[in-house]
C-alpha positions as CSV (number, residue, x, y, z in Angstrom):
1,X,0.0,0.0,0.0
2,X,1.5,3.3,-1.0
3,X,0.0,6.4,0.7
4,X,0.0,10.0,-0.6
5,X,-0.2,12.1,2.5
6,X,-0.8,15.9,2.1
7,X,0.1,18.4,4.8
8,X,0.2,21.6,2.7
9,X,0.6,24.3,5.3
10,X,2.9,22.5,7.8
11,X,5.7,20.0,7.7
12,X,5.3,17.5,10.6
13,X,9.0,17.2,10.9
14,X,9.6,20.9,11.5
15,X,9.8,22.6,14.9
16,X,6.7,22.2,17.0
17,X,4.7,24.9,18.8
18,X,4.9,27.7,16.3
19,X,2.2,29.0,14.0
20,X,0.5,26.1,12.3
21,X,2.6,23.4,13.9
22,X,1.6,21.5,17.0
23,X,-0.9,18.7,17.6
24,X,-1.4,18.0,13.9
25,X,2.4,17.5,13.4
26,X,2.6,15.1,16.4
27,X,-0.4,13.2,14.9
28,X,1.2,12.9,11.5
29,X,4.6,11.8,12.9
30,X,3.0,9.1,15.1
31,X,0.5,7.9,12.5
32,X,3.1,7.7,9.7
33,X,5.6,5.8,11.8
34,X,2.9,3.4,12.8
35,X,1.5,2.8,9.3
36,X,4.8,1.8,7.9
37,X,5.0,-1.0,10.4
38,X,2.4,-2.8,8.3
39,X,3.7,-5.0,5.5
40,X,4.5,-3.3,2.2
41,X,3.3,0.1,3.4
42,X,5.1,3.3,2.4
43,X,4.2,6.9,2.8
44,X,5.1,10.0,0.7
45,X,4.3,13.1,2.7
46,X,3.9,16.2,0.5
47,X,4.2,19.7,2.1
48,X,4.8,23.3,0.9
49,X,8.5,24.3,0.5
50,X,9.3,27.1,3.0
51,X,13.0,27.4,2.3
52,X,14.5,27.7,-1.2
53,X,17.6,25.6,-0.1
54,X,15.4,22.6,0.8
55,X,15.8,19.6,-1.5
56,X,12.7,18.4,-3.2
57,X,12.6,15.1,-1.3
58,X,14.1,13.7,1.8
59,X,14.0,10.1,3.1
60,X,13.0,10.0,6.8
61,X,13.3,6.2,6.7
62,X,13.3,3.5,4.0
63,X,9.5,3.7,3.9
64,X,8.8,7.4,4.7
65,X,9.7,10.3,2.3
66,X,9.0,14.0,2.7
67,X,8.6,15.9,-0.5
68,X,8.6,19.7,-0.5
69,X,6.9,21.4,-3.4
70,X,6.5,25.0,-4.5
71,X,3.3,26.6,-3.4
72,X,3.8,30.3,-3.1
73,X,6.9,32.1,-1.8
74,X,9.5,29.8,-0.3
75,X,9.4,31.2,3.2
76,X,7.0,30.8,6.2
77,X,3.6,32.3,5.6
78,X,0.6,32.5,8.0
79,X,-1.7,29.7,7.0
80,X,-4.5,32.2,6.7
81,X,-2.8,33.6,3.7
82,X,-2.0,30.4,1.9
83,X,-5.3,29.7,0.1
84,X,-4.3,31.4,-3.2
85,X,-1.2,29.1,-3.5
86,X,-3.1,25.8,-3.4
87,X,-3.5,25.6,-7.2
88,X,0.2,26.0,-7.8
89,X,1.0,23.4,-5.2
90,X,-1.7,21.0,-6.6
91,X,-0.3,21.2,-10.1
92,X,3.3,20.7,-8.8
93,X,2.1,17.7,-6.9
94,X,0.4,16.3,-10.0
95,X,3.5,16.9,-12.1
96,X,5.8,15.3,-9.5
97,X,3.6,12.1,-9.5
98,X,3.7,11.9,-13.3
99,X,7.4,12.7,-13.6
100,X,8.4,10.2,-11.0
101,X,5.8,7.7,-12.3
102,X,4.5,7.2,-8.8
103,X,1.4,5.1,-8.2
104,X,-0.6,5.7,-5.0
105,X,-3.4,3.6,-3.5
106,X,-5.0,6.2,-1.3
107,X,-4.7,10.0,-0.6
108,X,-4.8,11.2,3.0
109,X,-5.2,15.0,3.4
110,X,-4.9,17.0,6.6
111,X,-6.6,20.3,7.4
112,X,-8.9,22.1,4.9
113,X,-6.1,23.6,2.7
114,X,-4.7,20.1,2.1
115,X,-8.1,18.8,1.5
116,X,-8.5,21.0,-1.6
117,X,-5.2,19.7,-3.0
118,X,-6.3,16.2,-2.0
119,X,-9.6,16.6,-3.9
120,X,-7.7,17.7,-7.0
121,X,-5.3,14.7,-6.9
122,X,-8.1,12.3,-6.2
123,X,-9.9,13.5,-9.4
124,X,-6.7,13.2,-11.4
125,X,-5.5,9.8,-10.2
126,X,-8.9,8.1,-9.5
127,X,-7.9,6.9,-6.1
128,X,-9.9,7.2,-2.8
129,X,-9.5,10.3,-0.6
130,X,-9.5,10.2,3.2
131,X,-9.6,13.5,5.0
132,X,-8.9,14.6,8.5
133,X,-10.0,18.1,9.4
134,X,-8.1,18.6,12.7
135,X,-10.1,21.8,13.1
136,X,-13.3,22.8,11.4
137,X,-14.2,26.3,10.5
138,X,-17.9,26.4,11.5
139,X,-17.1,24.8,14.9
140,X,-14.3,27.3,15.5
141,X,-16.6,30.2,14.4
142,X,-19.3,29.1,16.9
143,X,-16.7,29.0,19.7
144,X,-15.1,32.4,18.9
145,X,-17.8,34.3,17.1
146,X,-15.3,35.5,14.5
147,X,-15.0,35.0,10.8
148,X,-12.6,32.5,9.2
149,X,-11.1,32.8,5.7
150,X,-13.9,33.7,3.2
151,X,-13.4,30.5,1.3
152,X,-13.0,28.1,4.2
153,X,-16.7,27.3,4.9
154,X,-17.5,26.4,1.3
155,X,-14.2,24.5,0.9
156,X,-14.8,22.4,4.0
157,X,-18.3,21.6,2.9
158,X,-16.9,20.6,-0.5
159,X,-14.3,18.4,1.0
160,X,-16.9,16.6,3.1
161,X,-18.7,15.5,0.0
162,X,-15.6,14.9,-2.1
163,X,-13.9,12.6,0.5
164,X,-14.5,8.9,0.4
165,X,-14.0,8.8,4.2
166,X,-13.5,11.3,7.0
167,X,-11.5,10.5,10.1
168,X,-12.8,12.3,13.2
169,X,-11.3,12.2,16.7
170,X,-14.6,12.4,18.6
171,X,-18.3,11.6,18.6
172,X,-19.1,15.3,19.0
173,X,-17.2,16.3,15.9
174,X,-18.8,13.4,13.9
175,X,-22.3,14.5,14.9
176,X,-21.5,18.1,14.0
177,X,-20.1,17.1,10.5
178,X,-23.2,14.9,9.7
179,X,-25.6,17.6,10.8
180,X,-23.9,20.5,9.1
181,X,-23.0,18.9,5.8
182,X,-25.8,16.4,5.4
183,X,-23.4,13.5,4.8
184,X,-23.9,9.9,5.7
185,X,-22.8,8.9,9.2
186,X,-21.1,5.9,7.7
187,X,-18.6,8.2,5.9
188,X,-17.3,9.5,9.2
189,X,-15.1,7.1,11.1
190,X,-14.1,7.9,14.7
191,X,-10.4,7.2,15.3
192,X,-8.9,8.5,18.6
193,X,-5.3,9.8,18.5
194,X,-3.0,8.1,21.0
195,X,-0.2,8.9,23.4
196,X,3.4,7.6,23.1
197,X,4.3,6.0,26.5
198,X,8.0,5.9,25.5
199,X,8.0,9.7,25.3
200,X,5.7,10.5,28.2
201,X,6.1,8.9,31.6
202,X,6.4,10.2,35.2
203,X,9.8,11.3,36.5
204,X,10.4,12.4,40.1
205,X,12.6,15.4,39.3
206,X,11.6,19.0,39.7
207,X,15.1,20.5,39.1
208,X,13.8,22.0,35.8
209,X,11.8,24.5,37.9
210,X,14.9,25.9,39.7
211,X,15.8,27.9,36.5
212,X,12.6,29.8,36.9
213,X,12.7,30.1,40.7
214,X,9.6,27.8,40.8
215,X,11.0,25.3,43.3
216,X,9.6,26.3,46.6
217,X,8.1,23.3,48.4
218,X,4.6,24.9,48.6
219,X,4.5,26.3,45.0
220,X,1.5,25.1,43.0
221,X,2.9,24.9,39.4
222,X,0.3,25.1,36.7
223,X,1.4,24.2,33.1
224,X,0.0,25.3,29.7
225,X,1.3,23.7,26.5
226,X,0.1,24.7,23.1
227,X,-0.1,27.3,20.4
228,X,-0.8,30.8,21.7
229,X,-3.9,32.1,19.8
230,X,-7.3,33.2,20.9
231,X,-9.0,29.8,20.3
232,X,-6.6,28.2,22.8
233,X,-8.1,30.2,25.6
234,X,-5.0,31.1,27.5
235,X,-6.5,34.5,28.4
236,X,-9.0,32.7,30.5
237,X,-6.3,31.3,32.7
238,X,-5.0,34.9,33.3
239,X,-8.5,36.0,34.1
240,X,-8.9,33.0,36.5
241,X,-5.7,34.0,38.3
242,X,-7.2,37.5,38.6
243,X,-10.3,36.0,40.2
244,X,-8.2,34.1,42.7
245,X,-6.5,37.3,43.7
246,X,-9.8,39.3,43.9
247,X,-11.3,36.7,46.1
248,X,-8.1,36.5,48.2
249,X,-8.0,32.7,47.9
250,X,-5.0,30.9,49.5
251,X,-4.1,29.3,46.1
252,X,-3.2,32.7,44.6
253,X,-0.1,33.1,46.8
254,X,1.2,29.7,45.8
255,X,0.3,29.4,42.1
256,X,2.8,29.8,39.3
257,X,1.9,29.4,35.6
258,X,4.4,28.1,33.0
259,X,3.5,28.7,29.4
260,X,5.1,26.5,26.7
261,X,4.4,27.2,23.0
262,X,4.0,30.1,20.6
263,X,7.3,29.6,18.7
264,X,10.8,30.6,19.5
265,X,11.0,32.9,22.6
266,X,13.3,35.5,21.2
267,X,11.6,35.8,17.8
268,X,8.1,34.6,17.3
269,X,6.7,35.3,20.8
270,X,7.5,39.0,20.5
271,X,5.5,39.2,17.3
272,X,2.5,37.2,18.5
273,X,-0.6,39.4,18.9
274,X,-2.2,37.1,21.4
275,X,0.9,37.1,23.6
276,X,0.8,40.9,23.5
277,X,-2.9,40.9,24.5
278,X,-2.3,38.5,27.3
279,X,0.8,40.5,28.5
280,X,-1.3,43.7,28.7
281,X,-3.9,41.8,30.8
282,X,-1.2,40.5,33.1
283,X,0.2,44.0,33.6
284,X,-3.3,45.4,34.3
285,X,-4.0,42.7,36.9
286,X,-0.5,42.8,38.4
287,X,0.3,39.2,37.5
288,X,3.6,39.4,35.8
289,X,5.5,37.6,38.6
290,X,3.0,34.8,38.3
291,X,3.6,33.8,34.7
292,X,6.6,32.8,32.7
293,X,6.7,32.3,28.9
294,X,9.2,29.7,27.7
295,X,8.4,29.6,24.0
296,X,8.4,26.3,22.2
297,X,10.1,23.3,23.8
298,X,11.3,20.2,21.9
299,X,8.8,17.4,22.3
300,X,11.4,15.1,23.7
301,X,11.9,17.5,26.7
302,X,8.2,18.1,27.5
303,X,8.0,15.2,29.9
304,X,10.3,17.1,32.3
305,X,7.8,20.0,32.5
306,X,4.7,17.7,32.6
307,X,6.2,15.7,35.5
308,X,7.4,18.8,37.4
309,X,4.0,20.5,37.2
310,X,1.2,20.0,39.7
311,X,-1.5,20.1,36.9
312,X,-1.9,20.9,33.2
313,X,-4.5,23.4,32.2
314,X,-6.2,23.1,28.7
315,X,-8.5,26.2,28.5
316,X,-9.4,25.8,24.7
317,X,-12.6,27.4,23.4
318,X,-12.6,24.8,20.7
319,X,-10.5,21.7,20.4
320,X,-10.9,18.6,18.3
321,X,-9.1,16.3,20.7
322,X,-6.3,17.9,22.8
323,X,-3.2,15.7,22.5
324,X,-1.5,17.6,25.4
325,X,-4.2,16.3,27.7
326,X,-3.3,12.6,27.2
327,X,0.5,13.5,27.2
328,X,0.2,15.1,30.6
329,X,-1.9,12.2,32.0
330,X,0.7,9.7,30.7
331,X,3.2,11.6,32.9
332,X,0.9,11.1,35.8
333,X,-0.3,14.6,36.5
334,X,-3.9,15.7,36.7
335,X,-5.5,17.9,34.1
336,X,-7.9,20.8,34.2
337,X,-9.8,21.0,30.8
338,X,-12.6,22.8,29.1
339,X,-15.8,20.8,28.8
340,X,-15.6,20.5,25.0
341,X,-15.1,17.8,22.4
342,X,-13.4,14.6,23.5
343,X,-11.6,16.2,26.4
344,X,-14.6,16.2,28.6
345,X,-14.8,12.4,28.5
346,X,-11.0,11.9,28.9
347,X,-11.2,13.6,32.3
348,X,-12.8,11.5,35.1
349,X,-13.9,14.2,37.6
350,X,-12.1,14.1,40.9
351,X,-9.9,11.2,39.8
352,X,-7.5,12.4,37.1
353,X,-8.6,16.0,37.1
354,X,-11.5,18.4,36.7
355,X,-13.3,20.2,33.9
356,X,-14.8,23.6,33.6
357,X,-17.1,25.6,31.4
358,X,-15.2,27.0,28.4
359,X,-14.6,30.8,28.3
360,X,-15.6,31.1,32.0
361,X,-12.8,32.3,34.3
362,X,-14.9,31.8,37.4
363,X,-15.6,28.2,36.5
364,X,-11.9,27.6,35.8
365,X,-11.0,29.3,39.1
366,X,-13.2,26.7,40.9
367,X,-11.5,23.8,39.1
368,X,-8.1,25.2,40.1
369,X,-9.3,25.3,43.7
370,X,-10.6,21.8,43.4
371,X,-7.3,20.4,42.2
372,X,-5.4,22.4,44.9
373,X,-7.7,21.5,47.7
374,X,-8.3,17.8,46.8
375,X,-4.9,16.7,45.5
376,X,-4.7,13.9,48.1
377,X,-8.0,12.5,46.8
378,X,-6.9,12.2,43.2
379,X,-5.6,9.0,41.8
380,X,-1.9,8.3,42.2
381,X,0.5,9.2,39.4
382,X,0.8,5.5,38.5
383,X,-3.0,5.1,38.3
384,X,-3.5,8.3,36.2
385,X,-0.9,7.0,33.7
386,X,-2.2,3.5,33.5
387,X,-5.7,4.6,32.8
388,X,-4.8,6.9,29.9
389,X,-2.3,4.5,28.3
390,X,-4.9,1.8,28.3
391,X,-7.5,4.0,26.6
392,X,-5.4,5.8,24.0
393,X,-2.8,4.1,22.0
394,X,-1.1,5.0,18.7
395,X,-1.1,1.3,17.8
396,X,-4.9,1.4,17.9
397,X,-4.9,4.7,15.9
398,X,-2.7,3.3,13.1
399,X,-4.6,-0.1,13.1
400,X,-8.0,1.6,12.7
401,X,-6.6,4.0,10.1
402,X,-5.0,1.2,8.1
403,X,-8.3,-0.7,8.1
404,X,-10.1,2.3,6.6
405,X,-7.5,2.6,3.9
406,X,-7.6,-1.1,3.1
407,X,-11.4,-1.1,3.0
408,X,-11.5,1.8,0.6
409,X,-8.8,0.3,-1.7
410,X,-10.6,-3.0,-1.8
411,X,-13.8,-1.2,-2.5
412,X,-15.7,-3.0,0.3
413,X,-16.7,-0.1,2.5
414,X,-18.4,2.3,0.2
415,X,-18.2,3.4,-3.5
416,X,-15.8,6.2,-4.6
417,X,-17.3,9.6,-4.8
418,X,-17.6,11.1,-8.3
419,X,-16.1,14.6,-8.0
420,X,-16.6,17.5,-10.4
421,X,-14.6,20.3,-8.8
422,X,-16.0,23.8,-9.1
423,X,-14.0,26.6,-10.8
424,X,-12.6,28.0,-7.5
425,X,-10.6,24.7,-7.0
426,X,-9.2,24.5,-10.5
427,X,-5.5,25.3,-10.7
428,X,-4.7,28.3,-12.8
């Protein structure tokens, strides 16, 4: 089985935590590595070239190849501004396939921009298309109340009908897709992401906190990991800290917040509009000594921060799954999460963490207090880890995904969609 994977806006083997790279990159790395464990499976992963000195293709392993193709200027561009370059990328992808005489059995596209290129290639090659949205415009719009790219809504609807199968990480997302787009429930397959137990495990070492002067015995260290943009809800954590202070609650004197993500500390953080907005709020509420921004951290080192923290907070206003939630749990620490998507069922209240109403600092404040006051009643670190590792496995993720591919290729799940793309998707 030869798989054509399209990740147009972000290369999963680039630095994590910046604009457009994060959970989706982790997902693609783990999924690809697992798929090539099956007999005779190979993956070509196509992405947009972001550096003119990059070679066209690079072998990650004997069965995994990353191919960078032109699709607009060859430097990093905000994904919101990439739509107009999809036709160029799609044609270059088609030309590469014909020039190299490649034959693919299935196309797997990730995020809506890649889905447009995937629909084009599906039509040209006559092979099935599987799409994973990762985030969906209409769900994000409902959470934030702000407009997405003018072409995103129609494009995502088109992709839903063009795809032969859609992989979704939660029941909530599947139900929303079926209701919004009027597609058959059988087209949407729920496949949970996993957690890598070899990367994430408990360690009894808090020395990493000494660098930040967060090593007092009674400090309560709260950790945030993720991109820093409005939809991730970090501002609500700042507002919750302000509530703790206003109510003069004991936790306020002890709490420290470590923020990981947002790109390189010296470069990208300074240019991040959401960081600026959050920083102004911190100054207004006199919270600057409570928060430290570390920028992005290599995934291999995250377990040190997870294990050193007292809890992870995931305050997202919209989240398809929330990989950092299961990563933290695998390190044995409790989590405090928004009651959205799959996250609300990952958390077992009062056992491995607490949940709160999204975009509600007072509700978040209550959950912070619950974790602080009832730490001794929560499961042990070993139990927290064992529970999540049993429920979420990349082996299961890749097995289920492989079965979807195999079923489509053999034509036993559902017939191929006949696609006539509209003019807006035709390469110029």
